C-alpha positions in Angstrom: 43.9 -30.2 15.0 43.0 -31.6 11.6 42.3 -35.0 13.1 40.0 -33.4 15.7 38.0 -31.7 13.0 37.8 -34.9 11.0 36.2 -36.9 13.8 34.1 -34.1 15.1 31.5 -34.8 12.4 30.9 -38.2 13.8 29.5 -37.0 17.1 25.7 -36.4 17.5 26.0 -33.4 19.9 29.0 -31.6 18.6 29.1 -27.8 18.2 28.5 -27.9 14.4 25.4 -30.0 14.8 24.1 -27.7 17.5 24.5 -24.8 15.2 22.6 -26.7 12.5 19.8 -27.5 15.0 19.4 -23.9 16.0 19.1 -22.8 12.4 16.7 -25.5 11.1 13.2 -26.6 12.0 12.9 -30.1 13.5 11.4 -31.6 10.3 14.5 -30.3 8.3 17.2 -31.0 10.9 18.9 -34.4 10.2 19.9 -34.7 13.9 16.3 -34.3 15.2 13.9 -37.2 15.9 11.2 -35.6 13.8 13.4 -35.7 10.6 14.4 -39.3 11.3 10.8 -40.2 11.6 10.2 -38.8 8.1 13.1 -40.8 6.8 11.8 -43.9 8.6 8.4 -43.6 6.7 10.1 -43.8 3.4 12.5 -46.5 4.7 9.5 -48.7 5.7 7.7 -48.2 2.4 10.9 -49.0 0.6 10.2 -52.7 0.8 6.5 -52.4 0.7 6.4 -53.4 -3.0 8.1 -56.8 -2.3 4.7 -58.0 -1.0 4.0 -58.6 -4.8 6.4 -61.5 -4.6 3.7 -63.3 -2.5 1.2 -63.0 -5.3 1.5 -66.6 -6.5 1.2 -67.8 -2.9 -2.0 -65.7 -2.6 -3.6 -67.4 -5.6 -2.7 -70.8 -4.2 -4.2 -70.1 -0.8 -7.3 -68.6 -2.4 -7.5 -71.8 -4.5 -7.5 -73.9 -1.4 -10.2 -71.8 0.2 -12.3 -71.8 -2.9 -12.1 -75.5 -3.6 -12.3 -76.8 -0.1 -14.6 -74.3 1.6 -16.5 -72.8 -1.4 -16.8 -69.6 0.5 -16.2 -67.3 -2.4 -15.0 -67.2 -6.0 -11.6 -65.5 -6.1 -8.2 -65.7 -7.7 -6.8 -69.1 -7.2 -4.4 -71.8 -8.5 -7.2 -73.1 -10.6 -7.3 -69.6 -12.2 -3.6 -70.0 -13.0 -4.2 -73.5 -14.4 -7.2 -72.4 -16.4 -5.9 -69.0 -17.5 -2.3 -70.0 -18.2 -2.6 -73.7 -18.8 -0.4 -74.7 -15.9 -0.1 -77.6 -13.6 1.0 -77.5 -10.0 4.7 -78.3 -10.8 4.9 -75.5 -13.3 3.2 -73.2 -10.8 5.9 -73.9 -8.2 8.6 -72.9 -10.7 7.5 -69.3 -9.9 8.9 -69.8 -6.4 12.1 -71.6 -7.6 13.1 -68.8 -10.0 12.8 -66.3 -7.2 14.2 -68.2 -4.2 17.2 -70.2 -5.4 19.1 -67.4 -7.1 18.8 -65.3 -4.0 21.0 -67.8 -2.1 23.9 -66.1 -3.9 22.4 -62.8 -5.0 21.8 -61.4 -1.5 25.5 -61.7 -0.7 26.5 -60.2 -4.0 24.0 -57.4 -3.6 25.3 -56.5 -0.1 28.9 -56.5 -1.5 27.8 -54.2 -4.4 26.2 -51.8 -1.8 29.5 -51.6 0.1 32.0 -51.6 -2.7 30.6 -50.5 -6.0 27.3 -48.6 -5.9 27.0 -47.2 -2.5 23.8 -47.3 -0.4 21.9 -44.6 -2.4 22.6 -45.7 -5.9 22.3 -49.4 -5.0 18.9 -48.9 -3.5 17.6 -47.2 -6.6 19.1 -49.9 -8.9 17.5 -52.7 -6.9 14.2 -50.9 -6.7 14.4 -50.6 -10.5 15.0 -54.4 -10.8 11.9 -55.0 -8.7 9.7 -52.8 -11.0 11.1 -54.2 -14.2 10.8 -57.7 -13.0 7.1 -57.3 -12.0 6.4 -55.6 -15.4 8.0 -58.6 -17.2 6.0 -61.0 -15.0 2.7 -59.2 -15.9 3.6 -59.0 -19.6 4.2 -62.8 -19.6 0.7 -63.3 -18.3 -0.8 -60.8 -20.8 1.0 -62.6 -23.7 0.3 -66.1 -22.3 4.1 -66.9 -22.2 5.0 -68.8 -19.0 8.7 -68.6 -19.8 8.5 -64.8 -19.8 6.8 -65.0 -16.4 9.7 -67.1 -15.0 12.1 -64.5 -16.4 10.2 -61.7 -14.6 10.3 -63.6 -11.3 14.1 -64.0 -11.8 14.6 -60.3 -12.4 12.3 -59.5 -9.6 14.4 -61.7 -7.3 17.6 -59.9 -8.3 16.2 -56.8 -6.7 13.8 -58.0 -4.1 16.1 -59.6 -1.5 19.0 -57.2 -2.2 16.5 -54.3 -1.6 15.9 -55.8 1.9 19.6 -55.7 2.5 19.7 -52.1 1.5 16.8 -51.3 3.8 18.6 -52.9 6.7 21.8 -50.9 5.9 19.8 -47.6 5.7 18.3 -48.4 9.1 21.7 -48.9 10.7 23.1 -45.7 9.1 20.3 -43.5 10.4 19.4 -45.1 13.7 22.5 -46.9 15.1 22.8 -46.1 18.8 19.4 -44.5 18.9 16.1 -46.4 18.1 17.5 -49.2 16.0 15.6 -52.1 17.6 12.3 -50.1 17.2 13.1 -49.5 13.6 13.7 -53.1 12.8 10.4 -53.9 14.5 8.6 -51.3 12.4 10.1 -52.8 9.3 8.8 -56.2 10.2 5.4 -54.8 11.0 5.3 -53.1 7.5 6.3 -56.4 5.9 3.4 -58.2 7.6 1.1 -55.3 6.7 2.1 -55.7 3.0 1.3 -59.4 3.1 -2.1 -58.6 4.6 -2.8 -56.0 1.9 -1.8 -58.5 -0.7 -4.1 -61.2 0.6 -7.1 -58.9 0.8 -6.7 -56.6 -2.3 -5.3 -58.7 -5.2 -8.2 -61.2 -5.2 -10.7 -58.3 -5.1 -8.9 -56.6 -8.0 -9.0 -59.8 -10.1 -12.7 -60.1 -9.5 -13.4 -56.5 -10.5 -11.4 -56.9 -13.7 -13.1 -60.2 -14.5 -16.5 -58.5 -14.0 -15.5 -55.6 -16.2 -14.1 -57.8 -19.1 -16.9 -60.3 -18.7 -14.6 -63.4 -18.8 -11.6 -64.9 -17.3 -8.3 -65.7 -19.1 -4.7 -64.7 -19.2 -5.6 -61.1 -20.1 -7.5 -60.7 -16.8 -4.6 -62.2 -14.9 -2.1 -60.0 -16.7 -4.0 -56.8 -16.0 -4.2 -57.7 -12.3 -0.5 -58.3 -12.1 0.2 -55.1 -14.0 -1.8 -53.1 -11.5 0.2 -54.7 -8.7 3.3 -53.3 -10.4 2.2 -49.8 -9.2 3.4 -50.7 -5.8 6.8 -51.4 -7.3 6.8 -47.9 -8.8 5.9 -46.5 -5.4 8.9 -48.3 -3.9 11.2 -46.8 -6.5 9.9 -43.3 -5.7 10.6 -43.9 -2.0 14.2 -45.0 -2.9 14.7 -41.8 -4.9 13.4 -39.6 -2.0 15.4 -41.5 0.5 18.5 -41.1 -1.5 18.0 -37.3 -1.7 17.4 -37.1 2.1 20.5 -39.2 2.8 22.7 -37.1 0.5 21.4 -33.9 2.1 22.1 -35.2 5.6 25.6 -36.2 4.6 26.4 -32.7 3.4 24.9 -31.0 6.4 26.5 -33.3 9.0 29.8 -33.8 7.0 29.5 -37.5 7.4 32.0 -38.1 4.6 34.7 -36.7 7.0 34.2 -39.7 9.3 34.8 -42.3 6.6 37.7 -44.6 7.3 38.7 -45.1 3.7 38.6 -48.9 4.2 37.3 -51.0 1.2 35.4 -54.2 1.6 36.7 -57.3 -0.3 34.9 -60.6 -0.8 37.7 -62.3 1.1 36.8 -60.3 4.2 34.0 -62.9 4.8 36.5 -65.3 6.3 37.6 -62.6 8.7 34.1 -62.1 10.1 34.2 -62.3 13.9 33.0 -65.4 15.7 30.0 -63.5 17.2 28.7 -62.8 13.7 28.8 -66.4 12.7 26.9 -67.3 15.8 24.3 -64.7 14.8 24.1 -66.4 11.4 23.5 -69.8 13.0 20.8 -68.4 15.3 19.1 -66.8 12.3 18.9 -70.0 10.2 18.1 -72.4 13.0 15.3 -70.2 14.4 13.6 -69.3 11.2 13.6 -72.9 10.0 11.2 -73.6 12.9 8.9 -70.7 11.9 8.4 -70.4 8.2 8.2 -74.1 7.2 5.9 -74.8 10.2 3.5 -72.0 9.1 3.7 -73.4 5.5 2.7 -76.9 6.7 0.7 -75.9 9.8 -2.8 -75.7 8.3 -3.2 -79.4 7.8 -1.5 -80.0 11.2 -4.3 -78.2 13.0 -6.9 -79.9 10.9 -5.6 -83.4 11.6 -4.5 -83.1 15.3 -7.1 -80.7 16.7 -10.0 -81.4 14.3 -10.3 -77.7 13.3 -12.3 -76.6 10.4 -10.4 -75.4 7.3 -11.4 -71.7 8.0 -10.3 -71.9 11.7 -7.1 -73.8 10.8 -6.2 -71.1 8.3 -6.9 -68.3 10.8 -4.9 -69.8 13.7 -2.1 -70.6 11.3 -1.9 -66.9 10.5 -1.9 -65.7 14.1 1.9 -65.5 14.1 1.8 -62.8 11.4 -1.2 -61.1 12.9 0.4 -60.7 16.3 3.8 -59.6 14.8 2.3 -56.6 13.1 1.4 -54.6 16.2 3.9 -56.4 18.6 7.1 -55.8 16.7 7.4 -52.0 17.1 6.3 -52.3 20.8 8.9 -55.0 21.6 11.5 -53.1 19.6 10.9 -50.0 21.8 11.3 -52.2 24.9 14.6 -53.6 23.6 15.8 -50.1 22.8 15.1 -48.8 26.3 16.7 -51.8 28.1 19.5 -53.1 25.8 20.6 -56.7 26.7 20.0 -57.9 23.1 21.4 -61.4 23.8 19.1 -62.0 26.7 16.1 -61.0 24.7 17.1 -63.3 21.9 17.6 -66.1 24.4 14.1 -65.4 25.8 12.6 -65.5 22.3 14.3 -68.9 21.5 13.2 -70.5 24.8 9.6 -69.2 24.3 9.5 -70.6 20.8 10.9 -73.9 22.0 8.2 -74.1 24.7 5.5 -73.4 22.0 6.6 -76.2 19.8 6.8 -78.6 22.7 3.2 -77.7 23.6 2.1 -78.3 20.0 4.0 -81.6 19.8 3.4 -83.4 23.1 0.2 -81.9 24.5 -3.4 -81.4 23.4 -3.7 -78.0 25.1 -5.5 -75.3 23.3 -3.2 -74.4 20.4 -4.1 -70.7 20.6 -1.8 -70.4 23.6 1.2 -71.9 21.8 0.6 -69.8 18.6 0.2 -66.6 20.5 3.5 -67.3 22.3 5.0 -68.1 19.0 3.9 -64.8 17.5 5.3 -62.8 20.4 8.7 -64.6 20.4 9.0 -64.3 16.6 8.5 -60.5 16.9 10.9 -60.3 19.8 13.7 -62.2 18.0 13.5 -60.1 14.9 13.7 -56.8 16.9 16.7 -58.0 19.0 18.7 -60.2 16.6 19.1 -58.3 13.3 20.4 -55.0 14.9 23.2 -56.9 16.6 25.0 -57.2 13.3 25.7 -53.5 13.4 27.6 -53.9 16.7 30.1 -56.6 15.5 31.1 -55.4 12.0 32.5 -52.0 10.9 30.2 -49.7 8.9 32.0 -50.4 5.6 31.0 -54.1 5.9 27.4 -53.7 6.9 25.9 -54.4 3.5 28.0 -57.5 2.9 27.2 -58.8 6.4 23.5 -58.4 6.0 23.6 -59.8 2.5 25.5 -62.8 3.7 23.1 -63.3 6.5 20.1 -63.2 4.1 21.8 -65.6 1.7 22.5 -68.1 4.5 18.9 -67.7 5.7 17.5 -68.4 2.1 19.8 -71.4 1.7 18.8 -72.8 5.1 15.1 -72.3 4.5 15.3 -73.9 1.0 17.1 -77.0 2.2 15.2 -77.4 5.5 11.8 -76.9 3.9 12.5 -79.8 1.6 13.7 -81.9 4.6 10.6 -80.9 6.5 8.4 -82.1 3.6 10.2 -85.4 3.5 9.9 -85.9 7.2 6.2 -85.1 7.1 5.6 -87.6 4.2 7.6 -90.4 5.9 7.1 -90.0 9.6 4.2 -87.6 10.2 3.7 -84.4 12.2 5.2 -85.7 15.5 8.6 -86.3 14.0 8.3 -83.0 12.2 7.8 -81.2 15.5 10.8 -83.1 16.9 12.8 -81.8 14.0 11.8 -78.2 14.7 12.6 -78.7 18.4 16.1 -79.9 17.4 16.6 -76.8 15.3 15.6 -74.6 18.2 18.0 -76.4 20.5 20.8 -75.6 18.1 19.7 -72.0 18.1 19.7 -71.9 21.9 23.2 -73.4 22.0 24.4 -70.7 19.6 22.8 -68.0 21.8 24.6 -69.4 24.9 28.0 -69.5 23.0 27.4 -65.9 21.8 26.7 -64.8 25.3 29.9 -66.4 26.7 32.0 -65.0 23.8 30.6 -61.5 24.2 31.2 -61.7 28.0 34.8 -62.8 27.5 35.5 -60.1 24.8 33.6 -57.4 26.8 31.5 -56.7 23.7 28.5 -54.5 23.2 25.9 -57.1 22.5 24.6 -57.6 26.0 25.2 -54.2 27.5 22.3 -52.1 28.9 21.1 -49.2 26.8 22.7 -46.6 29.1 26.0 -48.4 29.3 26.2 -48.9 25.6 25.4 -45.2 24.9 28.1 -44.1 27.3 30.6 -46.4 25.8 29.9 -45.2 22.3 30.2 -41.6 23.5 33.5 -42.3 25.3 35.0 -44.0 22.2 34.1 -41.0 20.1 35.7 -38.6 22.6 38.8 -40.8 22.8 39.1 -40.6 19.0 39.0 -36.8 19.2 42.1 -36.9 21.4 44.2 -38.9 19.0 45.8 -36.7 16.3 45.0 -37.8 12.8 46.9 -36.9 9.7 45.3 -34.1 7.8 44.2 -34.8 4.3 43.4 -32.0 1.8 40.1 -32.8 0.1 41.5 -31.1 -3.0 44.6 -33.3 -3.3 42.9 -35.6 -5.8 42.2 -32.6 -8.0 45.8 -31.6 -8.3 47.4 -32.6 -11.6 50.1 -35.3 -11.6 53.7 -34.5 -12.5 55.3 -36.1 -15.5 57.1 -38.4 -13.2 53.8 -39.5 -11.5 52.1 -40.0 -14.8 54.9 -42.1 -16.2 55.0 -44.3 -13.1 51.2 -44.8 -13.2 51.4 -45.7 -16.9 54.2 -48.2 -16.2 52.3 -49.8 -13.3 49.3 -50.3 -15.5 51.5 -52.0 -18.1 52.9 -54.3 -15.4 56.5 -53.0 -15.7 58.8 -54.2 -12.9 59.5 -52.0 -9.9 63.2 -51.9 -10.6 62.5 -50.3 -14.0 60.4 -47.7 -12.3 63.2 -47.0 -9.8 65.7 -46.6 -12.6 63.3 -44.2 -14.3 62.9 -42.2 -11.0 66.7 -42.0 -10.5 66.9 -40.1 -13.9 63.7 -38.0 -14.0 62.7 -37.4 -10.4 62.2 -33.7 -9.7 65.2 -32.0 -8.0 63.1 -30.6 -5.2 62.1 -34.1 -4.0 65.7 -35.4 -4.0 67.3 -33.4 -1.2 70.2 -35.3 0.3 70.4 -37.8 -2.6 73.1 -38.3 -5.1 73.4 -35.9 -8.0 72.5 -37.0 -11.5 75.2 -39.0 -13.2 76.0 -36.3 -15.9 76.6 -33.7 -13.2 78.9 -36.1 -11.3 80.9 -36.7 -14.5 81.3 -32.9 -15.0 82.4 -32.3 -11.4 84.8 -35.2 -11.6 86.4 -33.8 -14.8 86.6 -30.3 -13.2 88.2 -31.8 -10.1 90.8 -33.7 -12.0 91.7 -30.6 -14.1 92.1 -28.4 -11.0 94.3 -31.1 -9.3 96.5 -31.3 -12.4 96.8 -27.5 -12.5 97.8 -27.4 -8.9 100.5 -30.0 -9.4 102.0 -28.0 -12.3 102.0 -24.8 -10.2 104.0 -26.5 -7.5 106.5 -27.8 -10.0 
């Protein structure tokens, strides 16, 4: 009966949750969709502040527009060079100090979420790193110390990518088996919205501050960056509110009763299933053909299609523009149909066709870029939620962190390779390189499909079949008796015997010494059926010998 009660808290429609639903309004009931929507709002804005990390890119893009098109005067790389006394190589260090450490920090951040901090405290800590890093970054500009700005970018990076891992983990904890694909689509949409706000607001803020102070300089730049730090403070507030809501839901739904007690270890990475490694390969091979292409695509459209600079910039950004509204819609479709692997396969094939059109034809590039935007949104909605179906809950943070680390490493290396190919061979060979990466992603999708079919996994099930399977597994667990554990056992004081053994184990004393100690001092009530203590045996032996001698004398 204790086992049945332990697992009953895991079910969505159990009797306890029905009682909770009857006694609470929909906005306050953790099992109701309305309450989950409130949580989703804070979850999406949790990573909104990370759009600040694109601030250096914004200035560089505005520089290109300002110099080449002369449309308007705005914050640009020439501002960085003039205000901070930088060259282009120094400017690019701001990317390096953010990107390269996250090759390792994402995995470490996911491990800390699972093993050390927990999701709530870890999210607050990483949000704090983002805020502190941006403040240091802005202070470096105010003080005209570029080394301090690099330090700020490093601190910002410690929290930025790990905060994305925490956001994914929160999404799985709240929406697994419900609207998970839609949630990932909304998160992607918010990320694109943050980039759009960045591109349209920061330059305007710089211009207003410049007009107010009457001159440019590192002070104007520092004030602009300090204002941008307000979004990081907003992210921290969202992390605090989200932590309170999650803790409240855990108490109401008794989620702690469903914990397995398993602990994640770094060595568990080698035990990740084959399907998860295929997901990693798909992630790296696909995104390599998206982000480096967008980074180098502007000149490609100018050279091959003779577009103007303004038109080339706009068509190059179509992928992000389309993904903002399309991601939640496609996520809703994937939620209602299931079949995640088939949707991922469709996204990879569509992206492959788009790159072939751009490489080998002179068709209107708007067609290819619109297809690219739709396929990019579809893959993000269908691929990232699959991690939750192949790893247990206590490994989610580590798995998402490792996935993000591999993605960062792949993008860093492949971006340099793409730049070298472009310099040596031109855009045709660069497109062939992207097509090769997509073929690798397609091969990984096929292997994932075959493996999931052979193992009868959940990745390619329909939505109704997957829901019924999850429900049947929960009911089956209810039928299996589980050992009862008193939640107050850890509050009971240890006996002298237990304290001595714990002390000896901390000192590294051999087990045989502990056994010798237990043979002398073990409490009598735990030694039923064992030998009596040696002193008592000697007393009984002496008594027995005396009685035997007395009996012999009586017979004589």
